[in-house]
N, C-alpha and C positions, 0 to 999 in steps of 0.2 A: 441470844434470845430464844430464837424458836428451838435449838437443840436443848438447851437446858430447861425450858418449859415442857417439851414433849419427850426429849430421852432419845430420840431417834438419832441415828448415824447421819454424816454428810451423806454419804450413798442414798439412804432412805430420803432424806430431804429432798434432794433433789430430784429422784425419781418422781416424787409427790408433786414437785412443783415443775416437773417437766422442762428441766433445764441439764446441761451436762455438768459434772462435777466441775470439769476445769473450769469453766466460766464462774462457777460459783465460787472457787478456791482465788479468783481471780478479783470477785467482789470482796470477800472477806479480807484480803490481801491491801485492800485499796488501789490496786493497778487500773480500774475502772469505776466508773459512777454507776450505781446501781438504777434501773429506770424505774421510773414511779411506778408504771403499771404493773410491774414483777412485786415492788412493794404491798400493792392495793391487793394482789392474786395470795400473798403470803398471810396478809391479815385477815381476808377472809376465808383462808384454810385452814391457819391454825390459831386464829383468836387474836393475834400478836397486834399491839397497834404500833404505829409510826413513834420515833422518836420525836420528841417536840422541838429541837434544836436543828432539825434537818433543812439543807439549803436547797431549792429546787433551782434547775437550769432550764432555759429555753433550748428546743432542739436545734442542733449544728452551733453550739456555743463558742464551740472551740475552730470555726470553719475559718473566721477573719485570720486568727493567730496563724492557724496552718497554712494560709495563701500568703501571709505576710513571709512566712519561712520560705514557701516555696520561690517567692519571688525574689527574693534575696539572693538564694541559691541558683536562681536562672539568671540575675546579673552578676554572679561571681563567675559561673561558666562561660556565658555567651557575652557579657558586657550589656552596654545599655541599649534598651529597645528601640529601633526606629531609626539608629545611627551605622553609618556605613561602618565603621569600626565594629559595632554589635553583629552587621548582619555578615561581616567577613569571619568574625571568630564562630557565630555560630555554623555556619557553610562549612566551615573549615573541619569544625568537630563532626559535624553532620557524615561528610564524605569519608573520614578518618571511622566513624564508627561502622558506616555501610561496607568500606573496604573490609575491616576485621570480619564482619558478618555474611562478606562475599554476596553482597546484595548493592552492587554498584550502580551508581547513577546512568541512565542511557540519557546521552547529551543528544539532541537535535545539531546536526550538522548543516551548515550553510552552502547555499548553492549560488552560482552566479544566475541571475534572472535576465535572459536575452531579449531582446524587443522582436515583435513581429520581423519575420525574413523569409527568403525562398529556402534557405537550409532548415530553419524551424518548421516548417509548413511540408518539406520532405521526411524530415523525422515523424511528424505527426501521420504523415501516409503511412512510413513504416509500421507505427505504433499501432494505427487502424487497421493494417494488414495482420502482421504476425506478432504484435504485443499482446501485452497482459499488464493491468496495473491493480495492485493489491493496496490496503491502506499504509505500506510501509515500504513497497517495492515496486520497481518499474522493470519488467524483462520484455526481451525479443528472442524469439524461437526460429533459428534457421535450421535447413537441412545441413549435415555435416558433410554429406558428401558432394553436394552442388554450390552450396552457398559459403563454403570457408573462406575463400577470400573475401566475399562479401560483409562477412561477421565483422571484418576488421574495418571495416568502413562503416558500420554503423557504429562499432565502440567509439570510435574517433568522432563521430558525430557528435556522441552526448559528452564525451570529454570537452571538444572544443565548445559546444552551445552553453553548456553548465558548469565548467570547470570542476568537474567532480572526475573520480575513478572508475569505470566501467569495468565491470569483472568478465572474462567470457569462459563458462565452464563446458569442458567436453570430455564426457564420462564414456568408456568403453562400451558399455552394456547400452546405450542410447544411440539413436542414428541422429542426434541433433546438437545444437550448438545454443547455448543460454547466454544471451549477454543481460548482465544483470546491475541496475543501481538500486542501492538501497539509502533511500532519502526521502523522509515523510515531505520535506519541503520541495522534492520534485514532484511528488505525488500530488500535492496541492496546487502546485502550479499549472501542472498539466491538466488536473481537474477541471480548474479554475477557467481554463482556455478551453474549453470541451470535450477532452476524453474521460469517460464513464471510468469508475473503479467499480472491479468484478466483472462479473458476467458481461461482455459488451454484447454478443449478438443476442441477449435475453433482453437486453435494454436498447435494441434497434440502433447500433451504433451509426452514426452519420458524419461525414465531415464538417468541420465548424465553421459557422456563419462568416468568422473573418476570414477566412481561407476560398470560401466560395466568393465573396464578393469583391478581390483581388485578382485580376487574371494569373498575373505571376505567381501568386502562392498557390491557386489552382493549379496549374502547371508542374509546379514542385511536388504538391501532395500526390497526384497523379503519379508520379515517378516514384516516390515511395510505395504506393501501394502498389504499381505495376512489378517493382523488385521484389515485392513479398508475396504478394498473392495473384500475382500476374504470370502468364506463361506464352511463349510463343511455338505453335504447331505448324504441322503442314497438312492443309485439306487437299486430298485427292481426289481426283473423279476420273473415269475413265471413257475414254473413246475411240471407237475403231481398236487400232492397235498401239495406241497409244496413252499413257498416263499423264494427266494433266495435274501438277503440285502447285499450290497458290499457299504463300506464306501468311498466316491467320494469327492473330493476337486477343487474348482473354484476359480478363481479371474478374476475379471469382468472389464472392461472398454469400454467406445466409442471410445477411441485412438488407430487407427489401428497400429501405430509405438509403441507404449506401449505393446500392445499384443503381437507383435512379439518379442520385447525384453525379455519379460518374458520368452515366448518359449524356446528362445535362451538359454537364462540363464538356464533354467531348465534342457534344453537338455544336456547342456554342465555340470551340474553333474550329468548326469546318469538316469535322467527320462525319460519318454515317454509321454511329454503331449501329447492334442488336442486342436486346436483351432476351439472352436464351431460357430455356424452362431450366437448366443445368446451373441456374444460378450464378450466371455470368455474364459480363457486358462484353461482346466480340467485335470486333474489326475482321471484316471479308475479303477486303481488296487488298490486293498485295501494295498498290501504290499508295493506299493510306496507311497501311503498316510501315510503311517504308518513311512517309511523311510524319508519323507517332515518334518515330527514333529521331527524325531530324528537330521536332519540336517539342516533343516531351523527353525522349533519350531515356538512357538508363546508366546506373551505378554498378549494375550487377552484372559480373562477366558472364555468366551463363547465359542471359539474353542476349549480348552484344555475341557472345559467339554463334549463336543459333543465326540470328538475322545474318553477319557476316558469311556464313556458312552456305546460307541459301541464295545470296547473290552472287558469292562467288567472288567478293573483293572485299577490301579493306575497309574503304570509306562508305558512307552512306548513299546509295545511288536513287535515283528516283525509281519507283516503284514498276516492276513488268513481270508479266506473266511468262511461265515458259513451259514448253511441252517438252517433256524428258521421256526416254524408252523406259519401258518396265525395269531394266536391270539396271537403271541410274537411281538413287536413293538418298534420301538425308536421313 
C-alpha cells in the first residue's frame, strides 16, 4: 500500500521509516508481526491508514508457548525435575559437556577430621612456626640443608592426622623443602580451630585457646614451635684464660602475642624464660635447657644433635656448666 501510493522503492521506504531493509522484508513475508508503533509511524509519515481487519496482540504474547516448548525439551534431555533420576541424568550431561569444553569440575575432596590430641597440637605448633595457609592450601617450609629428615616427619604427621596425601617439593634453585596439602576442607578445619588464613604476622598469630588450656597440648605445641622456629646455640664468655660455654635455647617470632604465650607456658612449666629485644623467648641456663629436652623434647634431628654434642653423650643428662679451653669448640 505504501509503495503503491508513494512510488518509492523498498530501500527508500526503509530509509524514511528508519528500519533495515531486511526487517522490512521479513514483515512483508509474514515471518514476524509488525509492531503497532511502526504502523502508526508509517501512517503519520505517508498518510496510509491501518487495515480494518488487523489483529493486535499483547506484548510477549508467545512467551508461554515458548516456555512450554523449552520445558518439554528440558524434560526430554534431563528427565523430570526434582527426582533422583532427573538430577543424575542432568549431572551426567553437565559433566560430559564440561569435559568436551575443557572446563571440568573441581571436586572438594574429603579429609579425616581428628579430635584434639597432642599430635594435632604439635602440628599446630609447626604451622604457627613455619607454616602458611591460603584459601585452598596448607604449606610448611623448612630448610633443605638442615631439616631434610624433619620434613619427612612433618609429611607423615599430615598424612596420619588427616588421611591425606602430602607432597614434598624440593627444587634445585631453592634452599627449602615445601610440604604441601591442597585441600579446602583442611584449610577450613585448621581455620575453625584457631589458625589464620593469609599473613599470620599481620594478624598477630597466637597459640589457640584449646591448646593453652591443656598442659599436654601446650607442651606438644611448644615442641612443634621449637622444631621449626627454635634454635640451640652456645653462649660464650671469657674469664682469665678460660672460655666458658653454656648451651642456650631460643624460639623466635615476629608476633608479640605469640612470644608472650610461649613465655607464659614455659613459666607455668617451671622454667625461667626471658623475652629478648630480638623477638625471641630464651632459656639461658644449661640445666633448664636440659630440662626442656626432657619435658618438651624435639622431633627435629638437628636440635637433638646439637644438644647431644654439647653434653658429649647420647642421653639427656642433667644440666651442667663446663669450663673448656679456648681451643675446644662446638
